[in-house]
C-alpha positions as semicolon CSV with decimal commas, in nm:
position;residue;x (nm);y (nm);z (nm)
1;M;0,005;-0,012;-0,008
2;P;0,142;0,353;-0,084
3;T;0,238;0,571;0,191
4;D;0,135;0,927;0,185
5;L;0,424;1,064;0,380
6;A;0,766;0,955;0,499
7;V;0,953;1,173;0,736
8;V;1,325;1,149;0,753
9;G;1,446;1,241;1,082
10;L;1,195;1,189;1,393
11;G;1,324;1,463;1,635
12;Y;1,165;1,785;1,739
13;V;1,060;1,869;1,396
14;G;0,982;1,538;1,241
15;L;0,781;1,366;1,495
16;P;0,528;1,650;1,523
17;L;0,509;1,654;1,165
18;A;0,430;1,281;1,161
19;R;0,172;1,329;1,443
20;E;-0,036;1,587;1,265
21;A;-0,049;1,379;0,945
22;T;-0,162;1,063;1,110
23;R;-0,433;1,269;1,284
24;V;-0,591;1,337;0,970
25;G;-0,586;1,004;0,856
26;L;-0,269;0,984;0,631
27;R;-0,062;0,694;0,622
28;V;0,294;0,780;0,758
29;V;0,636;0,622;0,819
30;G;0,940;0,763;0,998
31;H;1,281;0,688;0,923
32;D;1,549;0,763;1,182
33;L;1,896;0,616;1,223
34;D;1,888;0,605;1,607
35;P;1,762;0,272;1,726
36;R;1,658;0,425;2,061
37;V;1,441;0,656;1,889
38;V;1,306;0,397;1,666
39;D;1,251;0,114;1,925
40;G;1,116;0,382;2,169
41;L;0,845;0,515;1,923
42;N;0,747;0,156;1,811
43;A;0,705;0,076;2,175
44;G;0,492;0,376;2,237
45;R;0,759;0,608;2,400
46;S;0,808;0,962;2,307
47;H;1,144;1,121;2,346
48;I;1,042;1,487;2,304
49;D;0,847;1,731;2,495
50;D;0,579;1,824;2,258
51;V;0,476;1,458;2,174
52;T;0,340;1,252;2,437
53;D;0,356;0,878;2,503
54;E;-0,027;0,886;2,456
55;D;0,006;1,070;2,118
56;V;0,254;0,814;2,004
57;E;0,009;0,521;2,087
58;Q;-0,255;0,697;1,875
59;M;-0,005;0,739;1,588
60;L;0,076;0,362;1,607
61;G;-0,299;0,289;1,623
62;A;-0,324;0,481;1,289
63;D;-0,056;0,242;1,128
64;F;0,257;0,464;1,203
65;V;0,576;0,279;1,183
66;A;0,926;0,422;1,276
67;T;1,211;0,240;1,092
68;R;1,591;0,246;1,014
69;D;1,520;0,055;0,682
70;E;1,553;0,330;0,414
71;A;1,350;0,102;0,178
72;V;1,019;0,229;0,300
73;L;1,090;0,565;0,134
74;G;1,036;0,426;-0,197
75;D;0,661;0,387;-0,133
76;A;0,609;0,735;-0,021
77;Q;0,419;1,011;-0,228
78;V;0,569;1,273;0,011
79;L;0,918;1,283;0,171
80;A;0,987;1,526;0,419
81;I;1,358;1,587;0,535
82;C;1,356;1,702;0,913
83;V;1,721;1,635;1,027
84;P;1,946;1,863;1,246
85;T;2,146;2,130;1,100
86;P;2,405;2,233;1,365
87;L;2,709;2,469;1,351
88;S;3,043;2,309;1,260
89;Q;3,359;2,343;1,484
90;D;3,451;2,657;1,288
91;G;3,094;2,828;1,326
92;G;2,988;2,753;0,970
93;P;2,680;2,539;0,872
94;D;2,711;2,176;0,890
95;L;2,500;2,018;0,633
96;A;2,625;1,665;0,667
97;A;2,280;1,532;0,784
98;V;2,110;1,698;0,521
99;R;2,338;1,572;0,252
100;S;2,298;1,218;0,406
101;A;1,916;1,251;0,403
102;A;1,903;1,372;0,048
103;E;2,110;1,079;-0,066
104;V;1,904;0,835;0,100
105;V;1,602;0,996;-0,048
106;A;1,762;1,001;-0,389
107;R;1,816;0,620;-0,383
108;H;1,454;0,578;-0,350
109;L;1,301;0,877;-0,562
110;R;1,030;0,815;-0,797
111;P;0,837;1,021;-1,039
112;N;0,588;1,275;-0,923
113;T;0,704;1,257;-0,560
114;L;0,705;1,580;-0,343
115;V;1,034;1,618;-0,164
116;I;1,034;1,870;0,112
117;L;1,343;2,011;0,302
118;E;1,222;2,137;0,654
119;S;1,560;2,173;0,822
120;T;1,672;2,516;0,873
121;T;1,953;2,624;0,657
122;Y;2,131;2,914;0,454
123;P;1,949;3,038;0,145
124;G;2,028;2,832;-0,162
125;T;2,077;2,519;0,020
126;T;1,748;2,358;-0,150
127;E;1,873;2,431;-0,506
128;E;2,260;2,421;-0,478
129;V;2,305;2,134;-0,229
130;V;1,967;1,911;-0,206
131;R;1,868;1,936;-0,576
132;P;2,173;1,804;-0,723
133;I;2,208;1,513;-0,495
134;L;1,830;1,415;-0,561
135;E;1,887;1,445;-0,954
136;R;2,149;1,175;-0,914
137;S;1,852;0,952;-0,919
138;G;1,809;1,034;-1,286
139;L;1,502;1,240;-1,226
140;S;1,485;1,620;-1,273
141;A;1,336;1,868;-1,022
142;D;1,009;2,014;-1,171
143;T;0,982;1,778;-1,464
144;D;1,001;1,454;-1,269
145;F;0,951;1,540;-0,902
146;H;0,863;1,857;-0,689
147;L;1,094;2,014;-0,470
148;V;1,014;2,250;-0,199
149;F;1,158;2,417;0,118
150;S;0,921;2,465;0,401
151;P;1,080;2,592;0,717
152;E;0,987;2,439;1,037
153;R;0,813;2,680;1,303
154;I;0,818;2,429;1,596
155;D;0,820;2,606;1,944
156;P;0,876;2,345;2,200
157;G;0,663;2,393;2,509
158;N;0,411;2,628;2,350
159;R;0,071;2,526;2,453
160;V;-0,107;2,785;2,228
161;Y;0,069;2,751;1,874
162;G;0,150;2,424;1,725
163;L;0,204;2,288;1,360
164;R;-0,192;2,303;1,290
165;N;-0,254;2,660;1,373
166;T;0,098;2,815;1,293
167;P;0,089;2,943;0,912
168;K;0,311;2,710;0,708
169;I;0,549;2,868;0,433
170;V;0,620;2,679;0,104
171;G;0,875;2,776;-0,123
172;G;0,897;2,588;-0,438
173;H;1,174;2,524;-0,701
174;A;0,875;2,636;-0,926
175;P;0,523;2,727;-0,893
176;C;0,390;2,388;-0,949
177;C;0,610;2,253;-0,673
178;A;0,487;2,511;-0,436
179;A;0,125;2,447;-0,533
180;T;0,170;2,073;-0,476
181;A;0,329;2,159;-0,137
182;A;0,031;2,374;-0,043
183;S;-0,232;2,109;-0,120
184;F;-0,024;1,846;0,097
185;Y;0,005;2,086;0,410
186;G;-0,339;2,211;0,359
187;K;-0,467;1,864;0,476
188;F;-0,356;1,936;0,835
189;V;-0,220;2,298;0,869
190;D;-0,486;2,593;0,887
191;T;-0,292;2,851;0,687
192;V;-0,045;2,787;0,407
193;V;0,168;3,079;0,283
194;Q;0,334;3,048;-0,066
195;A;0,677;3,225;-0,100
196;K;0,824;3,341;-0,411
197;G;1,079;3,055;-0,419
198;T;1,302;2,830;-0,210
199;R;1,550;3,120;-0,129
200;E;1,277;3,329;-0,006
201;A;1,140;3,068;0,216
202;E;1,476;2,984;0,358
203;V;1,559;3,358;0,422
204;A;1,198;3,392;0,597
205;K;1,297;3,136;0,864
206;L;1,634;3,297;0,916
207;L;1,481;3,645;0,928
208;E;1,252;3,523;1,226
209;N;1,517;3,402;1,435
210;T;1,759;3,682;1,345
211;Y;1,507;3,949;1,455
212;R;1,479;3,756;1,784
213;H;1,839;3,703;1,845
214;V;1,940;4,095;1,763
215;N;1,646;4,221;2,004
216;I;1,749;3,991;2,286
217;A;2,118;4,112;2,232
218;L;1,994;4,472;2,264
219;V;1,826;4,421;2,595
220;N;2,108;4,196;2,733
221;E;2,338;4,487;2,667
222;M;2,086;4,727;2,818
223;A;2,068;4,503;3,123
224;I;2,445;4,555;3,182
225;F;2,466;4,911;3,156
226;C;2,136;4,980;3,339
227;H;2,280;4,777;3,614
228;E;2,574;5,024;3,635
229;L;2,346;5,318;3,619
230;G;2,108;5,197;3,890
231;I;1,815;5,173;3,645
232;D;1,548;4,904;3,687
233;L;1,541;4,760;3,313
234;W;1,256;4,527;3,395
235;D;1,038;4,827;3,506
236;A;1,137;5,035;3,197
237;I;1,044;4,736;2,972
238;E;0,690;4,723;3,144
239;C;0,627;5,079;3,089
240;A;0,761;5,066;2,732
241;S;0,504;4,778;2,681
242;T;0,219;4,992;2,742
243;K;0,268;5,158;2,403
244;P;-0,021;4,983;2,183
245;F;0,207;5,016;1,880
246;G;0,558;5,015;1,741
247;F;0,700;4,812;2,037
248;Q;0,746;4,466;2,123
249;A;0,894;4,351;2,457
250;F;1,209;4,137;2,473
251;Y;1,372;4,055;2,805
252;P;1,737;4,002;2,913
253;G;1,855;3,670;3,031
254;P;2,151;3,473;3,129
255;G;2,235;3,374;2,761
256;V;2,044;3,240;2,454
257;G;1,974;2,859;2,426
258;G;1,774;2,628;2,216
259;H;1,804;2,485;1,866
260;C;1,722;2,817;1,667
261;I;1,833;3,152;1,790
262;P;2,200;3,050;1,890
263;I;2,261;2,888;1,558
264;D;2,010;2,991;1,268
265;P;2,140;3,350;1,244
266;N;2,500;3,218;1,185
267;Y;2,368;3,046;0,891
268;L;2,246;3,388;0,735
269;S;2,587;3,522;0,856
270;Y;2,778;3,257;0,651
271;K;2,604;3,335;0,354
272;V;2,644;3,701;0,363
273;R;3,025;3,640;0,408
274;T;3,059;3,465;0,083
275;L;2,965;3,806;-0,074
276;G;3,292;3,933;0,079
277;Y;3,177;4,128;0,381
278;P;3,023;4,041;0,717
279;F;2,647;4,067;0,854
280;R;2,769;4,302;1,140
281;F;2,410;4,295;1,317
282;V;2,421;3,924;1,361
283;E;2,786;3,894;1,450
284;L;2,770;4,181;1,736
285;A;2,419;4,016;1,860
286;Q;2,635;3,673;1,875
287;E;2,906;3,834;2,075
288;I;2,662;4,007;2,333
289;N;2,449;3,700;2,398
290;H;2,763;3,479;2,406
291;R;2,904;3,681;2,696
292;M;2,623;3,684;2,914
293;P;2,700;3,352;3,100
294;A;3,042;3,530;3,198
295;Y;2,858;3,828;3,298
296;I;2,620;3,629;3,510
297;V;2,909;3,458;3,691
298;Q;3,084;3,802;3,738
299;R;2,763;3,925;3,903
300;A;2,723;3,612;4,122
301;Q;3,075;3,685;4,244
302;D;3,010;4,030;4,309
303;L;2,702;3,946;4,507
304;L;2,889;3,684;4,724
305;N;3,172;3,926;4,784
306;R;2,942;4,182;4,903
307;N;2,803;3,918;5,157
308;G;3,134;3,849;5,282
309;K;3,178;3,525;5,093
310;P;3,425;3,426;4,824
311;V;3,287;3,196;4,538
312;S;3,541;2,928;4,630
313;G;3,362;2,697;4,884
314;S;3,037;2,873;4,865
315;T;2,731;2,661;4,781
316;V;2,554;2,782;4,487
317;L;2,213;2,630;4,377
318;L;2,108;2,672;4,004
319;L;1,732;2,682;3,937
320;G;1,645;2,566;3,600
321;V;1,892;2,437;3,352
322;T;1,678;2,402;3,048
323;Y;1,709;2,650;2,774
324;K;1,341;2,765;2,803
325;P;1,054;2,737;3,059
326;D;0,863;2,434;3,134
327;V;1,049;2,184;2,884
328;S;1,328;1,923;2,943
329;D;1,532;2,038;2,627
330;Q;1,862;2,163;2,719
331;R;2,019;2,226;2,389
332;E;2,253;2,514;2,397
333;S;2,134;2,602;2,767
334;P;2,339;2,904;2,911
335;A;2,336;2,687;3,259
336;R;2,637;2,487;3,103
337;P;2,873;2,755;3,052
338;I;2,767;2,914;3,371
339;T;2,826;2,596;3,559
340;R;3,169;2,534;3,390
341;R;3,279;2,904;3,502
342;L;3,149;2,869;3,872
343;H;3,303;2,521;3,891
344;A;3,637;2,674;3,788
345;L;3,600;2,939;4,041
346;G;3,580;2,670;4,308
347;A;3,197;2,690;4,394
348;E;3,015;2,392;4,529
349;L;2,733;2,345;4,278
350;R;2,388;2,194;4,299
351;Y;2,102;2,231;4,069
352;H;1,721;2,184;4,090
353;D;1,493;2,149;3,790
354;P;1,152;1,997;3,777
355;N;1,201;1,870;3,427
356;V;1,561;1,721;3,448
357;L;1,623;1,448;3,679
358;E;1,984;1,403;3,603
359;W;2,221;1,658;3,475
360;I;2,579;1,605;3,345
361;V;2,821;1,880;3,239
362;D;3,136;1,790;3,070
363;D;3,072;1,407;3,150
364;Q;3,044;1,526;3,532
365;P;2,716;1,478;3,711
366;V;2,605;1,770;3,899
367;A;2,434;1,721;4,244
368;R;2,067;1,738;4,234
369;A;1,865;1,915;4,505
370;V;1,567;1,689;4,603
371;D;1,431;1,899;4,883
372;L;1,398;2,240;4,718
373;R;1,306;2,432;5,023
374;A;1,591;2,329;5,250
375;E;1,835;2,368;4,969
376;L;1,710;2,714;4,924
377;A;1,798;2,793;5,303
378;A;2,129;2,624;5,296
379;A;2,271;2,773;4,971
380;D;2,501;3,069;4,999
381;L;2,365;3,190;4,671
382;V;2,056;3,071;4,472
383;I;2,067;3,170;4,091
384;L;1,745;3,151;3,903
385;L;1,849;3,071;3,549
386;Q;1,514;2,963;3,414
387;G;1,151;3,065;3,518
388;H;0,956;2,729;3,520
389;S;0,615;2,774;3,631
390;D;0,674;2,522;3,914
391;Y;0,872;2,766;4,088
392;D;0,678;2,980;4,337
393;A;0,816;3,332;4,337
394;D;0,697;3,395;4,698
395;M;0,862;3,081;4,830
396;L;1,201;3,167;4,651
397;A;1,192;3,520;4,802
398;R;1,117;3,393;5,148
399;D;1,327;3,086;5,172
400;A;1,648;3,188;4,970
401;R;1,927;3,348;5,185
402;L;2,046;3,524;4,876
403;L;1,895;3,516;4,533
404;F;1,995;3,622;4,197
405;D;1,703;3,635;3,953
406;T;1,818;3,641;3,586
407;R;1,454;3,612;3,463
408;G;1,260;3,905;3,618
409;R;1,025;3,657;3,831
410;V;1,112;3,717;4,204
411;K;1,110;4,053;4,406
412;G;1,221;4,086;4,778
413;Q;1,492;4,243;5,003
414;R;1,746;3,954;4,940
415;V;1,688;3,938;4,573
416;E;1,888;4,098;4,300
417;M;1,774;4,120;3,951
418;L;1,973;4,104;3,636
């Protein structure tokens, strides 16, 4: 029996896509190279925050199958590539997974198939990297198969916007490709937006995250000089937010984490540099956001010193080690570089996070606080790194001897705000 959709890569992007497609009755298979992912899904276990075990059970009940066998791709009418696009060691784009996935797809590509790249990448990737690999099959884009870039817009932990009610951008190698993709996504996405082409769709995704990256860097730098000037930046942001037009609030923090903002703008910067000049906004924002963990540690050191304690030997409790609230995802979390710096200064570190039962930094486990109230009272310094909803601000203000709040959640006499 033909498969409606084959998803290559069953992570934070691919698995929600597979789930939404099965919910409307499409026959879906998933291909992934990780045996733990494949075996877990086939046993009814999810490995990401936004897809529950119950969701997976429902997918299996709708005949979804996860497999490492690439042969299943040959029966699919639509092939979606949803693999990671990290940065290489030199800070440039690492398209190894995209190239590998495209090669797998090419080996099983049939006429009239729709091939979609959802992995975030630099403009030109779909046409300059993916298309030549697919055409090794002997088939030509537009003539024999449809080729599209459709950027993922997954926001882990977002309970309001998911794949269905977030508009889906599609950019085709030709208009007929975009129309085919729009028809496919229209089966389970409320709104589909057709871009002029693949490059425009690729840039749209990078623009979204670069916009956030630059504005977060702006308020992070403001947090530094506002502290020096004795200005409450949080109050200033609250006041500015009362303007009903022309302003969107962004907030400072201990650094930028996740799978998008610390990484995606660098893809755009990489492409601009091929033109012979830098993308200065992105590179400056990267510099500012990258230095925030060091600034947090310096502020923590100053706080302890003012209270007559050196960092060395002091017990420091870190609250929240994930990159965003109410998820277990730790990718690019600023808690890691902060931990490294505090450890190097001799601090006795402990952590608490309701979503992370075990936390390892540089192959070394960090002691987990079990009794939060007792640990708050015992620690020389508590640093709130992530504002999980489980954290009671009043309890933190009452029980912590000294609290450094990097998220603007807690007010009190023994609380210092970023």
